[in-house]
DRENVO-745334 format. One line per field, with one value per residue (C-alpha): residue number from 1; residue in one letter; chain; z, y, x. Coordinates in nm, 4 decimals, padded with zeros to 6 digits, m for minus. Each point is the difference from the previous one (the first is absolute). Example, Ala and Ser with C-alpha at 12.3 -4.5 7.8 and 13.67 -1.06 7.14 Angstrom:
<kevexs>
num: c(1; 2);
residuo: c(a; s);
cadena: c(A; A);
zz: c(00.7800; m00.0660);
yy: c(m00.4500; 00.3440);
xx: c(01.2300; 00.1370);
</kevexs>
This chain:
<kevexs>
num: c(1; 2; 3; 4; 5; 6; 7; 8; 9; 10; 11; 12; 13; 14; 15; 16; 17; 18; 19; 20; 21; 22; 23; 24; 25; 26; 27; 28; 29; 30; 31; 32; 33; 34; 35; 36; 37; 38; 39; 40; 41; 42; 43; 44; 45; 46; 47; 48; 49; 50; 51; 52; 53; 54; 55; 56; 57; 58; 59; 60; 61; 62; 63; 64; 65; 66; 67; 68; 69; 70; 71; 72; 73; 74; 75; 76; 77; 78; 79; 80; 81; 82; 83; 84; 85; 86; 87; 88; 89; 90; 91; 92; 93; 94; 95; 96; 97; 98; 99; 100; 101; 102; 103; 104; 105; 106; 107; 108; 109; 110; 111; 112; 113; 114; 115; 116; 117; 118; 119; 120; 121; 122; 123; 124; 125; 126; 127; 128; 129; 130; 131; 132; 133; 134; 135; 136; 137; 138; 139; 140; 141; 142; 143; 144; 145; 146; 147; 148; 149; 150; 151; 152; 153; 154; 155; 156; 157; 158; 159; 160; 161; 162; 163; 164; 165; 166; 167; 168; 169; 170; 171; 172; 173; 174; 175; 176; 177; 178; 179; 180; 181; 182; 183; 184; 185; 186; 187; 188; 189; 190; 191; 192; 193; 194; 195; 196; 197; 198; 199; 200; 201; 202; 203; 204; 205; 206; 207; 208; 209; 210; 211; 212; 213; 214; 215; 216; 217; 218; 219; 220; 221; 222; 223; 224; 225; 226; 227; 228; 229; 230; 231; 232; 233; 234; 235; 236; 237; 238; 239; 240; 241; 242; 243; 244; 245; 246; 247; 248; 249; 250; 251; 252; 253; 254; 255; 256; 257; 258; 259; 260; 261; 262; 263; 264; 265; 266; 267; 268; 269; 270; 271; 272; 273; 274; 275; 276; 277; 278; 279; 280; 281; 282; 283; 284; 285; 286; 287; 288; 289; 290; 291; 292; 293; 294; 295; 296; 297; 298; 299; 300; 301; 302; 303; 304; 305; 306; 307; 308; 309; 310; 311; 312; 313; 314; 315; 316; 317; 318; 319; 320; 321; 322; 323; 324; 325; 326; 327; 328; 329; 330; 331; 332; 333; 334; 335; 336; 337; 338; 339; 340; 341; 342; 343; 344; 345; 346; 347; 348; 349; 350; 351; 352; 353; 354; 355; 356; 357; 358; 359; 360; 361; 362; 363; 364; 365; 366; 367; 368; 369; 370; 371; 372; 373; 374; 375; 376; 377; 378; 379; 380; 381; 382; 383; 384; 385; 386; 387);
residuo: c(m; t; l; g; v; v; i; p; v; r; a; g; s; k; g; v; p; g; k; n; l; r; s; v; g; g; r; p; l; v; d; w; t; v; d; a; a; l; g; a; h; s; v; d; r; v; l; v; s; t; d; d; p; r; m; r; g; h; v; a; d; t; w; g; d; r; v; l; l; p; e; r; a; p; a; t; a; t; d; v; a; g; t; e; s; v; l; l; d; v; l; d; r; p; e; a; a; g; l; t; e; i; g; l; v; q; a; t; s; p; l; l; t; p; a; d; i; d; a; a; h; a; l; l; r; s; g; f; d; s; v; l; t; v; v; r; q; r; r; f; l; w; r; r; g; t; e; g; a; v; p; d; y; d; p; a; a; r; p; r; r; q; e; l; e; g; h; l; v; e; n; g; a; l; y; l; t; g; a; d; a; l; r; r; t; g; v; r; i; s; g; r; i; g; l; h; e; m; a; e; e; s; y; t; e; v; d; e; p; a; d; l; t; v; v; d; a; l; l; r; r; r; r; p; a; p; d; t; s; r; i; r; l; v; l; t; d; v; d; g; v; l; t; d; n; g; m; t; y; s; t; d; g; s; e; s; k; t; y; s; a; r; d; g; k; g; f; e; l; l; r; r; a; g; l; l; t; g; i; i; t; s; e; t; g; p; q; i; q; a; r; a; d; k; l; r; v; d; a; l; v; m; g; s; g; d; k; l; a; d; a; r; a; l; c; r; k; w; d; l; q; l; d; d; v; a; f; i; g; d; d; v; h; d; v; p; l; l; e; r; v; g; l; a; g; c; p; v; d; a; m; p; a; a; a; a; a; s; d; v; h; g; r; v; a; g; g; s; g; a; f; r; e; f; a; d; l; i; l; a; g; r; g; a; g; p; r);
cadena: c(A; A; A; A; A; A; A; A; A; A; A; A; A; A; A; A; A; A; A; A; A; A; A; A; A; A; A; A; A; A; A; A; A; A; A; A; A; A; A; A; A; A; A; A; A; A; A; A; A; A; A; A; A; A; A; A; A; A; A; A; A; A; A; A; A; A; A; A; A; A; A; A; A; A; A; A; A; A; A; A; A; A; A; A; A; A; A; A; A; A; A; A; A; A; A; A; A; A; A; A; A; A; A; A; A; A; A; A; A; A; A; A; A; A; A; A; A; A; A; A; A; A; A; A; A; A; A; A; A; A; A; A; A; A; A; A; A; A; A; A; A; A; A; A; A; A; A; A; A; A; A; A; A; A; A; A; A; A; A; A; A; A; A; A; A; A; A; A; A; A; A; A; A; A; A; A; A; A; A; A; A; A; A; A; A; A; A; A; A; A; A; A; A; A; A; A; A; A; A; A; A; A; A; A; A; A; A; A; A; A; A; A; A; A; A; A; A; A; A; A; A; A; A; A; A; A; A; A; A; A; A; A; A; A; A; A; A; A; A; A; A; A; A; A; A; A; A; A; A; A; A; A; A; A; A; A; A; A; A; A; A; A; A; A; A; A; A; A; A; A; A; A; A; A; A; A; A; A; A; A; A; A; A; A; A; A; A; A; A; A; A; A; A; A; A; A; A; A; A; A; A; A; A; A; A; A; A; A; A; A; A; A; A; A; A; A; A; A; A; A; A; A; A; A; A; A; A; A; A; A; A; A; A; A; A; A; A; A; A; A; A; A; A; A; A; A; A; A; A; A; A; A; A; A; A; A; A; A; A; A; A; A; A; A; A; A; A; A; A; A; A; A; A; A; A; A; A; A; A; A; A; A; A; A; A; A; A);
zz: c(09.1882; m00.1287; 00.2045; m00.0466; 00.1643; m00.0007; 00.0902; 00.0729; m00.0637; 00.0852; m00.1548; 00.2656; 00.2933; 00.3031; 00.2193; m00.2629; m00.3154; m00.3638; 00.2439; m00.1778; m00.3223; 00.2363; 00.0083; 00.2666; m00.0365; m00.3483; m00.1136; 00.0176; 00.2787; m00.1823; m00.2239; 00.3139; 00.0594; m00.3795; m00.0122; 00.3128; m00.1541; m00.3349; 00.1348; 00.2016; m00.1645; 00.1726; m00.1727; m00.3223; m00.0183; 00.0783; 00.0198; 00.0769; 00.1191; m00.0402; m00.0897; m00.0713; m00.3682; 00.0772; 00.1981; m00.3021; m00.2524; 00.1974; 00.0787; m00.3884; m00.0882; 00.2567; 00.0040; m00.3635; 00.0138; 00.2919; 00.2020; m00.0436; 00.1133; 00.0159; 00.0575; 00.3412; 00.0864; 00.0996; 00.3303; 00.0891; m00.0199; 00.2445; 00.3789; 00.1620; m00.2587; 00.1975; m00.1696; m00.0547; m00.2280; m00.2012; m00.0107; m00.0509; m00.3056; m00.1770; 00.0395; m00.2186; m00.2534; m00.3215; 00.0997; 00.3126; m00.1528; 00.0818; 00.2991; 00.3425; 00.2410; 00.0899; 00.1396; 00.0895; 00.0186; 00.1417; m00.2146; 00.3303; 00.0862; m00.2307; 00.2313; m00.1058; m00.2074; m00.2352; 00.2662; 00.2399; m00.2611; m00.1047; 00.3974; 00.0515; m00.2328; 00.0682; 00.3463; m00.1577; m00.1886; 00.2802; 00.1399; 00.1024; m00.1660; 00.0598; 00.0531; 00.1218; 00.0398; 00.3590; 00.1913; 00.3507; 00.2122; 00.3228; 00.1898; 00.3904; m00.0286; 00.2437; 00.0707; 00.2407; 00.2557; 00.2807; 00.2682; m00.2597; m00.3002; m00.0216; m00.1867; m00.2434; 00.2428; 00.3201; 00.0765; 00.2769; m00.2166; m00.3158; m00.2911; m00.2806; m00.3309; m00.2121; 00.2616; m00.0226; m00.2085; m00.1889; m00.1986; m00.2969; m00.1877; m00.3683; m00.2073; m00.2687; m00.2474; m00.1396; 00.0433; m00.2158; m00.0047; m00.2533; m00.2216; 00.0723; 00.3867; m00.1025; m00.1452; 00.2394; 00.3199; m00.1564; 00.1995; m00.0622; 00.2538; 00.1366; 00.0642; 00.1652; 00.0066; m00.0451; 00.0704; m00.2366; 00.2306; m00.1903; 00.1325; 00.2429; m00.2015; m00.2155; 00.3158; m00.1615; m00.2650; m00.1950; 00.1031; 00.1296; m00.1817; 00.2944; m00.1322; m00.3238; 00.1654; 00.1913; m00.2256; m00.2780; 00.2143; 00.0928; m00.3826; m00.0959; 00.2592; m00.0927; m00.3839; m00.0517; m00.0853; m00.3805; m00.0929; m00.2425; m00.0401; m00.2722; m00.1766; m00.2971; m00.2067; 00.1333; m00.1589; 00.0044; m00.2310; 00.0315; 00.0134; 00.3295; 00.1482; m00.0569; m00.0933; 00.1666; m00.2993; m00.0413; m00.3392; m00.0780; m00.3131; m00.0735; m00.2540; m00.3158; 00.0713; 00.1618; 00.2662; 00.3152; 00.2993; 00.3934; 00.1258; 00.4090; 00.0528; 00.2015; m00.2707; m00.1504; 00.3456; m00.0679; m00.2923; 00.1030; 00.3059; m00.2011; m00.2179; 00.2246; 00.1178; m00.3223; m00.1423; m00.3162; m00.0534; m00.2454; m00.0948; m00.2474; m00.0827; m00.2709; m00.0379; m00.2015; m00.0009; 00.0812; 00.3894; 00.0234; m00.1593; 00.2166; 00.3331; m00.1170; m00.1053; 00.3779; 00.1519; m00.2123; m00.0652; m00.1621; m00.2485; m00.1087; m00.2270; m00.1329; m00.1141; 00.1278; m00.1595; 00.1917; 00.3211; 00.0502; m00.3128; 00.0286; 00.3299; m00.1568; m00.2228; 00.2349; 00.1890; m00.3202; m00.0445; 00.3602; 00.0429; 00.2426; 00.1197; 00.0907; 00.3152; 00.0317; m00.0953; 00.2572; m00.1817; 00.1903; m00.2196; 00.0796; m00.2357; m00.2302; m00.2582; 00.2721; 00.0802; m00.2457; 00.1202; 00.3701; m00.0078; m00.1196; 00.1304; 00.3016; 00.2220; m00.0626; 00.1540; 00.0011; 00.1655; 00.2447; m00.2884; m00.2517; m00.1866; 00.1280; m00.2771; 00.0714; 00.3607; 00.0101; m00.2733; 00.2486; 00.2940; 00.1430; 00.0932; 00.0751; 00.2632; m00.2452; m00.3149; m00.3619; m00.0353; 00.3567; 00.0812; m00.1207; m00.1829; 00.2688; 00.2425; m00.2498; m00.0218; 00.3672; 00.0681; m00.2816; 00.1451; 00.3498; m00.1173; m00.1136; 00.3072; m00.1661; 00.1522; m00.0898; 00.0356);
yy: c(13.2109; m00.2655; m00.2576; m00.1529; m00.3124; 00.0601; m00.3804; 00.0627; m00.3413; 00.0870; m00.2419; m00.0106; m00.1837; m00.1152; m00.1690; m00.2505; 00.0251; 00.0462; m00.0286; 00.1906; m00.2747; m00.2954; m00.2135; 00.0108; m00.1876; m00.1421; 00.3677; 00.2768; 00.2269; 00.2837; m00.1541; 00.0318; 00.3217; 00.1613; m00.2366; 00.1237; 00.3741; m00.0743; m00.2080; 00.3144; 00.1973; 00.3355; m00.0034; 00.1486; m00.0656; m00.2688; 00.1287; m00.2250; 00.2072; m00.2229; m00.0777; m00.3337; m00.0776; m00.3424; 00.1629; 00.2278; m00.2562; m00.2434; 00.2815; 00.0729; m00.3884; m00.0757; 00.3399; 00.1897; 00.3708; m00.0454; 00.0577; 00.2871; 00.0231; 00.3525; 00.0243; m00.0082; 00.2397; m00.1322; 00.1662; m00.1526; m00.3833; 00.0679; m00.1882; 00.3171; 00.1310; 00.1075; m00.1442; 00.3415; 00.0721; m00.2259; 00.1398; 00.3202; m00.1154; m00.1705; 00.3185; 00.1739; m00.2587; 00.0057; m00.3629; 00.2308; 00.2734; 00.1165; m00.1972; 00.1622; m00.3312; m00.2039; m00.3293; m00.1886; m00.3373; m00.2131; m00.2831; m00.1996; 00.0017; m00.2892; m00.0300; 00.3295; m00.0354; 00.2125; 00.0529; 00.1153; 00.2923; 00.0882; 00.0429; 00.2022; 00.1944; 00.0884; 00.0591; 00.2727; 00.1447; 00.0500; 00.2815; m00.1258; 00.1201; m00.3012; m00.3675; m00.2858; m00.3627; m00.1815; m00.3131; m00.0930; m00.1556; m00.1307; m00.0737; 00.0365; 00.3202; 00.1170; 00.2529; 00.0835; 00.2210; 00.1537; m00.2392; m00.2891; m00.1466; 00.1537; m00.1900; 00.1548; m00.2230; m00.0265; m00.4173; m00.0678; m00.0167; m00.1026; 00.0336; m00.2664; 00.0846; 00.0719; 00.2155; 00.2461; 00.3475; m00.0654; 00.2279; 00.1563; m00.1281; 00.1416; m00.2800; 00.2013; m00.1186; 00.3613; 00.3709; 00.2452; 00.3357; 00.3008; 00.0551; 00.3663; m00.0682; m00.2418; 00.2697; 00.2654; m00.2020; m00.2625; m00.2595; m00.3034; 00.0927; 00.3194; 00.2313; m00.2071; m00.3434; m00.2838; m00.3990; m00.3009; m00.2714; m00.3417; m00.3609; m00.1083; m00.2112; 00.2587; 00.1279; m00.2182; 00.1975; m00.1680; 00.1621; m00.3561; m00.3774; m00.0861; 00.2217; m00.1851; m00.3294; 00.2002; 00.2141; m00.3430; m00.1678; 00.2684; 00.0495; m00.3291; m00.0728; 00.3546; m00.1592; m00.2151; m00.3650; 00.0485; m00.2129; m00.2717; m00.1863; 00.0778; m00.0881; m00.3003; 00.0866; 00.0676; 00.1392; 00.0802; 00.1656; m00.2180; 00.2209; 00.1960; m00.2651; m00.3787; 00.1477; 00.2337; 00.1851; m00.1405; m00.2349; m00.2556; m00.0295; m00.3585; 00.0150; m00.0611; 00.3176; m00.2209; 00.2189; m00.1705; 00.1008; m00.0768; m00.0773; m00.0636; m00.3119; 00.1699; 00.1916; m00.3680; m00.0817; 00.2893; m00.0528; m00.3682; 00.1238; 00.2279; m00.2820; m00.1944; 00.2901; m00.0079; 00.3514; 00.0210; 00.1049; 00.1882; 00.1331; 00.3501; 00.1108; 00.2187; m00.2829; m00.2516; m00.3075; m00.4219; 00.0416; 00.1844; m00.2503; m00.2632; 00.1295; 00.1105; m00.3907; m00.0868; 00.2123; m00.1096; 00.3684; 00.0201; 00.2817; 00.1009; 00.3648; 00.0307; 00.2824; 00.2161; 00.3469; 00.1048; m00.1805; 00.1495; m00.0674; m00.3676; m00.0179; 00.1019; m00.2623; m00.2798; 00.1429; m00.0380; m00.3505; m00.0712; 00.2643; 00.1706; 00.3447; 00.1738; 00.0356; m00.3638; m00.0086; 00.0715; 00.0793; 00.0670; 00.1996; 00.2297; 00.2435; 00.2729; m00.2495; m00.1694; 00.3382; m00.0066; m00.3483; 00.0591; 00.3398; m00.2358; m00.3207; m00.1073; m00.0824; 00.2042; m00.1588; 00.0444; m00.1077; 00.1612; 00.1585; 00.0795; 00.3364; 00.3130; 00.0293; m00.3656; 00.0259; 00.3532; m00.2419; m00.2967; m00.0874; m00.2564; 00.0656; m00.2811; m00.0802; m00.2168; 00.1050; m00.1539; m00.3467; m00.0662; m00.1388; 00.3379; m00.1813; m00.2351; 00.2350; 00.1873; m00.3372; m00.0588; 00.3187; m00.0918; m00.3183; 00.1237; 00.2822; m00.2891; m00.2104; m00.2190; 00.0053; m00.2041; m00.3530);
xx: c(08.7922; 00.2232; 00.1874; 00.3552; 00.1334; 00.3643; 00.1950; 00.3623; 00.1776; 00.3741; 00.2746; 00.2573; m00.2410; 00.2666; m00.2209; m00.1647; 00.2309; m00.2173; m00.3161; m00.2463; 00.0418; m00.0131; m00.2484; m00.3241; m00.3033; 00.0828; 00.1349; 00.2502; m00.0461; m00.0472; m00.3290; m00.1953; 00.0152; m00.0644; m00.2467; m00.2075; 00.1102; m00.1630; m00.3044; m00.1247; m00.2587; 00.1014; 00.3876; 00.0201; 00.3440; 00.2486; 00.3970; 00.3119; 00.3070; 00.3260; 00.3639; m00.0375; 00.0746; m00.1652; m00.2805; m00.0309; m00.0451; m00.2249; m00.2514; m00.0548; m00.0112; m00.2549; m00.2502; 00.1173; m00.1032; m00.2566; 00.2700; 00.2734; 00.3247; 00.1783; 00.3430; 00.1340; 00.2645; 00.3072; 00.0457; m00.3762; 00.1693; 00.2450; 00.0362; m00.0897; m00.2761; m00.3135; m00.3236; m00.1198; 00.2570; m00.1352; m00.3385; 00.1474; 00.2085; m00.3329; m00.2081; 00.3016; m00.0798; m00.2030; m00.1812; m00.1224; m00.1618; m00.3418; 00.0256; m00.1647; 00.0164; 00.3095; m00.0197; 00.2917; 00.0004; 00.2595; 00.0941; 00.0809; m00.3507; m00.1112; m00.3719; m00.1346; m00.2700; m00.2114; m00.3176; 00.2878; 00.1039; m00.3500; m00.1166; 00.2968; m00.0712; m00.3627; 00.1286; 00.2347; m00.2580; m00.2316; 00.2052; 00.3143; 00.3433; 00.1426; m00.0401; 00.2273; m00.0353; m00.0103; m00.0496; m00.1212; 00.2244; m00.1409; 00.2923; 00.1360; 00.2300; 00.2409; 00.2320; 00.2983; m00.0693; 00.2008; m00.1178; 00.0098; m00.2385; m00.3220; m00.2628; m00.2760; m00.2993; m00.0903; 00.2357; m00.2897; m00.2572; 00.1745; m00.2366; m00.0421; 00.2166; m00.3050; m00.1571; 00.2922; m00.1080; 00.2976; 00.3105; m00.0308; 00.3231; 00.1506; m00.0022; 00.1940; m00.2460; m00.1146; m00.0485; m00.2209; 00.0861; m00.0994; 00.2928; m00.0109; 00.0303; 00.3018; 00.2075; m00.1045; 00.1286; 00.2726; m00.2202; m00.2081; m00.2586; m00.1094; m00.2624; m00.3485; 00.0893; m00.2339; 00.0631; m00.0996; 00.0321; 00.1030; m00.0309; 00.2238; 00.1658; 00.1245; 00.2155; 00.2952; 00.2511; 00.2764; 00.2937; 00.1562; 00.0502; m00.2425; m00.2536; m00.0151; m00.0700; m00.3029; m00.1411; 00.0584; m00.2546; m00.2562; m00.0862; m00.0516; m00.1984; m00.1873; m00.0467; m00.3341; 00.0405; m00.0743; m00.2705; 00.0777; m00.3454; m00.1023; 00.3353; 00.0212; 00.3205; 00.3252; 00.2575; 00.3769; 00.2950; 00.3176; 00.3045; 00.0349; m00.3258; 00.0943; 00.3612; 00.2413; 00.0374; 00.2745; 00.2025; 00.2477; 00.1882; 00.1407; 00.2662; m00.1753; m00.1873; m00.3197; m00.2031; m00.1247; m00.1807; 00.0003; m00.3726; m00.1493; m00.1400; m00.2022; m00.2022; m00.0514; m00.1507; m00.2202; m00.1492; m00.0564; m00.2315; m00.2031; m00.0541; m00.1366; m00.1864; m00.2208; 00.2064; 00.1319; 00.3698; 00.2009; 00.3078; 00.0305; 00.3265; 00.1799; 00.2666; 00.0298; 00.2150; m00.0011; 00.0490; m00.2884; m00.2172; 00.1666; m00.0388; m00.3724; m00.0658; 00.1487; m00.2158; m00.2838; m00.1884; m00.2854; 00.0703; 00.3874; 00.0365; 00.3588; 00.1652; m00.3256; 00.0181; m00.3284; m00.0709; m00.3157; m00.1698; 00.1769; m00.1756; m00.3151; 00.0074; 00.0581; m00.3251; m00.2292; 00.1478; m00.1356; m00.2886; 00.1751; 00.0530; 00.3143; m00.1593; 00.0329; 00.3408; 00.3186; 00.3347; 00.3319; 00.3011; 00.2805; 00.0588; m00.1203; m00.1286; m00.1852; m00.2212; m00.2604; m00.1067; 00.0348; m00.2324; m00.2848; 00.0005; m00.1848; 00.2716; 00.3899; 00.2997; 00.3619; 00.3266; 00.2015; 00.2504; m00.2241; 00.0156; m00.2193; m00.2167; m00.1266; 00.0077; m00.1763; m00.2742; m00.0223; m00.2319; 00.1936; 00.4320; 00.1402; 00.3092; 00.1984; 00.1894; m00.0692; 00.1839; m00.0207; m00.3972; m00.1497; m00.2596; m00.0713; m00.0542; m00.2705; m00.1703; m00.0222; m00.1578; m00.2538; m00.0410; m00.0692; m00.2272; m00.2007; 00.0086; 00.2031; 00.3541; 00.3105; 00.0553);
</kevexs>
């Protein structure tokens, strides 16, 4: 038995344009469900079906060959096309060869977890033909009758909300069924159907702009605060972190960059807390040296061709381990170091590969206080907030 999870991602969203790449909880919306599927032990293959070139590029850059990108028939990407048409289209693609079970995961349900997928799959294997996820809603329901409104409870003995048995509502996060059953019936659930109950907060799907705000808050609350007690050295990239990646050239050809004064305060606060600071950049130039001098960093490495190797050299200098290091970067050349340090961070506008390798996803962009935000988080984790 082989389970393939299909995540349909259409380009033409009307309710929230471009929603699948909108930042939610510090990451593009689609990332949450892809990572949930990749993290589930029961999933053998993850397939993103999309007609959006930007999405195809994002998936390829972020997960490489860990996520498959089957071609999507144009007829399945219209406003009136049903989701089942996408599943059936994927089943006919080479990337789905050999799949005996199909999971439909909606990118608009980022609160889905690997544990939910594994539990639902175990239920499928226990004797059900299909399984879907639901949420228990404890609400006082009414219906219109011929003699007036009728409640589903006794108004003379109104119970407390928590005493209600509640109603099970589809949350649209996950559907599982056999590949043969899908081909035979043309629908996502059939036969003997099992229900996997998810946490009540997962009721919210991203269908309207306001849903982004709600889900963003829920995802950030779910993420545990990072342990920064061990951090002794804080390193940063320059372009895309301390600057907005912009470059200005004067008439004589000299280059200048714009830095945020807020980041300068971040370096000062880290220094007061007894932490070492440093800059590692592939760039060179007098303006970088001048900024490093102004920030009074303990280390400046310019022209770096291997930031991981340079960070290791700094660790040897101060008798540290990479677990003692925090680093904030924004692009592919930062990934090897982001993947090895004790705490990895990125600005909100980081490239997908850097975001995927980061533990902490900032709310502000590079050049707008991204380093200060990272520094404040480190200090808060050590019980030393901004002063």
